[in-house]
C-alpha positions as CSV (number, residue, x, y, z in Angstrom):
1,M,8.4,23.7,1.2
2,I,12.3,24.3,0.6
3,N,12.9,22.7,4.0
4,F,10.8,19.8,3.4
5,L,12.3,18.6,0.0
6,L,15.6,18.8,1.8
7,Q,14.5,16.5,4.6
8,L,13.3,14.1,1.8
9,Q,16.6,14.2,0.3
10,A,18.3,13.3,3.7
11,A,16.4,10.4,4.1
12,G,18.1,8.0,1.7
13,S,18.4,4.4,2.6
14,A,19.7,0.9,1.4
15,L,17.3,-1.4,0.0
16,R,16.2,-4.7,0.9
17,V,14.1,-6.6,-1.7
18,H,11.5,-9.3,-1.0
19,A,9.3,-11.3,-3.5
20,V,6.1,-13.4,-2.4
21,R,3.2,-15.0,-4.4
22,F,-0.2,-15.3,-2.9
23,G,-2.7,-18.1,-4.4
24,P,-6.3,-18.6,-5.2
25,G,-8.5,-17.2,-2.4
26,Q,-6.2,-15.5,-0.4
27,E,-7.2,-11.9,0.7
28,L,-4.1,-9.6,-0.9
29,L,-4.1,-6.6,1.3
30,G,-4.0,-8.8,4.8
31,S,-1.9,-11.1,3.5
32,L,0.6,-8.3,2.6
33,Q,0.0,-6.8,6.1
34,A,0.9,-10.3,7.8
35,F,3.9,-10.6,5.3
36,V,5.4,-7.4,6.7
37,E,4.7,-8.3,10.1
38,E,6.1,-11.5,10.0
39,R,9.5,-10.0,8.9
40,R,9.4,-6.9,11.1
41,L,9.7,-4.7,8.1
42,R,9.6,-1.0,9.0
43,A,9.4,0.9,5.8
44,P,7.8,-1.4,3.4
45,F,6.2,-0.6,-0.1
46,V,5.1,-2.3,-3.2
47,I,7.7,-2.1,-6.0
48,T,5.5,-4.2,-8.4
49,C,2.6,-6.7,-8.5
50,V,1.1,-8.8,-11.3
51,G,-1.9,-11.2,-10.7
52,S,-5.5,-11.3,-10.8
53,V,-8.4,-10.8,-8.1
54,T,-12.2,-11.8,-8.1
55,R,-13.3,-9.3,-5.7
56,A,-12.1,-5.8,-4.4
57,T,-13.2,-2.9,-2.0
58,L,-12.1,0.8,-3.5
59,R,-12.3,4.1,-1.7
60,L,-12.7,6.7,-4.8
61,A,-11.2,9.9,-5.4
62,N,-14.4,11.7,-4.4
63,A,-14.2,10.6,-0.7
64,T,-13.0,12.7,2.1
65,A,-12.4,12.2,5.9
66,T,-16.0,13.2,6.6
67,N,-17.6,11.6,3.6
68,T,-16.0,8.1,2.8
69,N,-18.9,6.4,1.5
70,E,-17.7,6.9,-2.1
71,V,-16.8,2.9,-2.1
72,L,-16.9,0.7,-4.8
73,Q,-17.2,-3.0,-4.4
74,L,-16.0,-5.2,-7.4
75,S,-17.0,-8.5,-8.2
76,G,-15.9,-10.5,-11.3
77,R,-12.4,-11.2,-12.7
78,Y,-9.8,-8.3,-13.0
79,E,-6.2,-8.3,-13.9
80,I,-4.0,-6.3,-11.4
81,V,-2.6,-3.5,-13.8
82,S,-0.9,-1.7,-10.9
83,L,-0.4,-1.7,-7.2
84,V,1.5,0.9,-5.4
85,G,1.8,2.2,-2.0
86,T,3.2,1.9,1.4
87,L,3.0,-1.3,3.7
88,N,3.3,0.0,7.4
89,S,0.4,-1.3,9.8
90,D,-1.7,1.5,8.4
91,A,-1.0,0.7,4.8
92,H,-1.7,2.9,2.0
93,L,-2.4,1.1,-1.1
94,H,-3.8,2.4,-4.6
95,I,-4.7,-0.2,-7.2
96,S,-5.8,-0.2,-10.8
97,L,-7.6,-3.1,-12.3
98,A,-8.7,-4.2,-15.7
99,D,-11.7,-6.3,-16.6
100,A,-12.3,-8.6,-19.4
101,Q,-12.6,-6.1,-21.8
102,G,-9.6,-4.1,-20.8
103,A,-11.5,-1.2,-19.2
104,T,-9.8,0.0,-16.0
105,V,-10.7,1.4,-12.7
106,G,-8.8,2.2,-9.7
107,G,-8.8,3.6,-6.4
108,H,-7.5,3.4,-2.4
109,V,-7.8,-0.2,-1.6
110,L,-10.1,-0.9,1.7
111,G,-9.7,-4.3,1.5
112,G,-11.5,-7.4,0.1
113,L,-8.7,-8.1,-2.6
114,E,-9.3,-11.7,-3.4
115,V,-6.8,-13.3,-5.5
116,F,-8.1,-15.1,-8.2
117,T,-5.1,-17.1,-9.7
118,T,-2.0,-15.4,-8.4
119,A,-0.7,-12.4,-7.0
120,E,3.1,-12.0,-7.3
121,V,4.4,-9.1,-5.3
122,V,8.0,-7.4,-5.0
123,V,8.2,-5.6,-1.5
124,G,10.8,-3.2,-1.0
125,D,12.2,-2.3,2.4
126,A,14.0,0.9,3.0
127,V,16.1,-0.6,5.8
128,D,17.4,2.7,7.2
129,L,13.9,4.5,7.5
130,H,10.7,3.9,9.7
131,F,7.3,4.6,8.2
132,S,4.3,5.3,10.4
133,R,1.0,7.5,9.9
134,E,-0.2,10.6,11.8
135,P,-3.5,12.5,11.4
136,D,-3.1,15.1,9.2
137,P,-5.8,18.3,10.2
138,R,-5.4,19.7,6.6
139,T,-6.2,16.4,5.1
140,G,-8.6,14.7,7.8
141,F,-6.9,11.4,7.1
142,P,-3.6,9.9,8.5
143,E,-0.6,10.6,6.4
144,L,2.7,9.2,6.1
145,V,5.5,10.2,8.5
146,V,9.0,9.0,7.6
147,L,11.9,8.8,10.5
148,T,15.4,7.5,10.1
149,R,16.0,4.6,12.1
150,S,18.3,6.8,14.4
151,E,15.4,9.3,15.1
152,V,13.4,6.0,15.9
153,E,16.0,4.8,18.4
154,R,16.6,8.2,20.0
155,A,12.8,8.6,20.7
156,A,12.6,5.0,22.5
């Protein structure tokens, strides 16, 4: 555990910040992934997001790698009260949404996030790092792997 923490401390990076707005009807996850690809970001993550959606598909906390059917399909008007996560090609995002009464629901974003009025997103890119995902036999899910740019270049 100590070695792991030391590796994380050694993986510091400069930060480049991007801001983007998505409009009504756009699918937020796919639009963010296209934004990241177009700009060739290698260690992107969501800094903040405000907006609203009319649809969302979320995987709930009870899901496992072998039982991924704990899925919630939402339809209606929801405020985005939080969106966090990494945006590499296998994005890992979690979202919290509030309905008209202020009740919140959240989970792992599977897609289907249809923007209602706006989605204003600030995206960070750790320019000296590279994010990827590899299967983790302990969880059964593809988990984050953080490499420095120099490690990626040496491996190429």
